[in-house]
N, C-alpha and C positions, 0 to 999 in steps of 0.2 A: 731712200722707204722702202723696203717689198712690198712686190707689190698680193701677198696675202697680209702683209704689218697690219698687227689688230689692237682697238686701245683694250685696257679692261673690261670692257663689258660685250667684246666678244665682234667686234662693230669692225668693218675692215676700210681702211683707212682711206687707201684707193677711193673705194664706194661714194667712204664717208664726200670724200671732197667735192667729184663729182656731185652728186647731189645736191652739196653747196655751189656749186658752179653754175647749176643748172635755177636751181629756185632764184639764184641771185638774180641772175638772168632773168627771170618770172616775174619779177616784185622788183629789180629795180625804179623801174618808173613807178609804181607809186607811192615810194619820197619825194622822187625828181621832180619829179612833170604832173602825174595827177595832181599829187598836194605839193606847198612842198615844206620839210623837212630843217629847220630850225636847229640845229647843234649849237654846245657848250662846254667844256672840257676835253677835246681828244690828246692836246695834252698830260692828261689826267694820266690816259692809257696805256700812252707811252710810257710811262715810268716806272707802270705796275713789271712784279716781274708774269715766267710763266707757268708758275702753282701756286694754288694756296689762294686765290683769288677769291670771295665769294662779295656777287655781285647782288643789291638789296635796291626794290625796286614797288614802286606802282603800280597797279593795272588797270587794264581800259580792255583791251578787246585775248582774246587764248591769245592767237597767235602774229599778226601785228606785230603788235610790240617788242615781244624776241627775236623777231625777223628782222627788227628795223636795230636791234642792237646786232645783230650782227653787220647787218651791212658796215654800222659806225664803226665800230668796232676793228672789223677789219680793212676798212679806208684807213684809218685812224692810224694801225699798226701803221700802217703804207702810207704812212708820210703826209695823209690828207689834215689839212688843220681847218674842221669845221664844217665842213662837207664829205659828201660820197659822191662827187663827182668823176666820172670815167667808173665804171666797174669793174673793169681789170686787178683790179685788186682785191678782187677770192678768186684772183685765176692761181693762188694756194694761199689758203686760208688757210684761220691760226686753227686747230682742225684737238688740238683737248681745250674745248669751247659744248661745256652743256647747260640744258634747261631744266626747273626741275618741273612736274609739270603733270597731271592727276592723271592716272594709267586707264579708269570708262574713256577718257577722252579720246587717250591718242592711236585711244584702241580698234575705236569706232567705224572711223574707213578704212579706202588705201593712202587716202593720198594722206592724213594724220598717220600711218608708218610712217611710211617716208621721210617727212617730217620729224616724229621720233627716230630713226633712225642717223639720221640730222644730227643730232644732239641732245633728247632726253633723257631725263630718267627720270622717267615714269612710278610715281607714288600711288599710293591706296592711301584717298585721305578721310580719317576720322571722323569728321562734322559731315560730310556732306558728301551722294555718291544721288546720279540719275535724279537731282534735281528734290530728294529729299533728304528732309536730314538727319542722321545716323549717329550711332555712336561707336564707334570699335574704340577699340584698340593699336598702339600704334606698329607698322609692322619694323620689329629693326633692323630690318635685310636692306627698308626704305629710307633709314635712317640711316645706313651701314656704306649705302651706294651716293650714296649724294658726299658721306664720309669720302669715296672713292675717288670719286667726280672730282674735290675738290686738291686732295694731292694730286693729283694726275695734271691741272691746270684750272679753267675757271669755270664758273660756275655761277647762273642768273637765274636767280628765284625771286617770286613773289611773297609777299609776304602776309602776306592780306589772307590768301587763295581764296580770296571771290575778283571782280570785275568792279562791284558798284564800291564808289569811293568812300573813303574814312568811315570804312568800317576796322574795327581794331586787329590791330598784328598780333598772330599765330606765335606761343612761345615756344614751340615746335624750332624756326630758326633763334632762337637764341641761345636754346640752348645747343645746336649742333656749332653757331661758334663760341661757347667757351669749351666744348667739345675738340675741334679742327683747328683754332682761333685761327681761321682766313686772314686774310687786311679784307675789311670793310669797305662794297664803295658804292656809294648807292644814289638811285638816277633817281629823276624824275621825268618823266612825261607829261606832252595834254595835246590835243588833236586829234588822236586816235578814235576816244570814241564816234567824235565827231565823224571823222572821216570814213571809218569802215563800220560792217557788221557787229554783231556781237561776237561771231568768232572772228575777225580779224579775214576773212577770207574773199570777199566783197567787197566793192567798195560804193559807199554808202552816197559818198556827198564829195565834191571836188570839189577843187580849189581852197580846202582847208592848210588852217600853221597847223604843220603839227610841233611841236618840238621834244628836247634829248638834252636835259642839263644833270653832263657829271658833277660831281659832286669829288671837291679830297675825302681820303679814306679817313673814314670815323677811330678815331683814338680810345682803344678799349683795353680796362683792366682786365684780360683773360681767366685771372685769380681772383679780386676779390669785389668786382659788380655785381654786381644779382641777374637774376635773371628779368626780374622787369625792372631796372635801371637800363638793361642793353633794350632790350623790350621798347621800354619810353623812347627813349635815347633815334628806334628808328622808325618812329612814328615821326618825329623829328626832322627829321635827317632826308624823308620820304616824301614828310609835307602833308602828311595824314593821321596827325595828331586830335584830337577833340576842339582843339585851341584856335585851330587853323580854320573853326565854322564860324570862329566868330568874325572873320574878319570879309567873310564870304556874303553878300546878298543876298536877301530872299529872294531874289529872284531867279539868280541863279541858282539857287541851291536846290526850287519847287526846276528847274527845268534839266538839272542833269536828273534828278529822279523823277519825273515824267518818261526823261529821255529810257532811263533804265526800264521801266516798268513798258514798255513800248519796245526795246530790241528783247527783253523775256516776253513777252505772250508772243512773240514772231520768232523764238529759238523754237520756241516746244511747238507754234504748225509748224516748221517746217520736218520737226522730227516723228 
């Protein structure tokens, strides 16, 4: 690999590799020492092709979720079975690895810009901006960039577009699936909301059991299934369909809502 070789977005791969190495070393203890990360499905990661894979996941923090996936996916590719022991797996990380994030979030600070360089596909949200509801048209360049990333490698997306649980899946993800026909791999995470602040940059509580379940790729009829059918399939796959609310105790739902409100107001005060 030439030292100045770039990916399709103009990012120098040599620089991206070193950013991932450094950030990986800095964050490893967040999932290995301060808290425990329980992993399921490493063998699925190793069975995937190099390109055209879309991971869909529920969302609990801005950054801790996706950083954990960088660790788990690279560890799995280096032969770790459901663990992230020995961070040396990041010496040669997978570089055609991207995640979808809001442009307003990724441009707020030097740190977020560094995180963006490490793999963000920044998009302009059509329904939310700076904490306020908006109604904007979809930017076709955003959809095109996600398609470019899918064709080049692996992409992580959080189709609810929010860290609040049990919110509806945005149909844009289903449109992307029908258009680019990637292998769709569901990921279900838990514990990150309790262990990190809303941004996922600071450890809020230690000793929390975090979990990440990587599921088998979804069976999708790209030609005949409707947007609504694919959207519902995603909701069930990442365990965010409204039917899941019926099996969760009311006390737990109340605790989720109280924690979300606390994190939201704390986030506003910091800004």
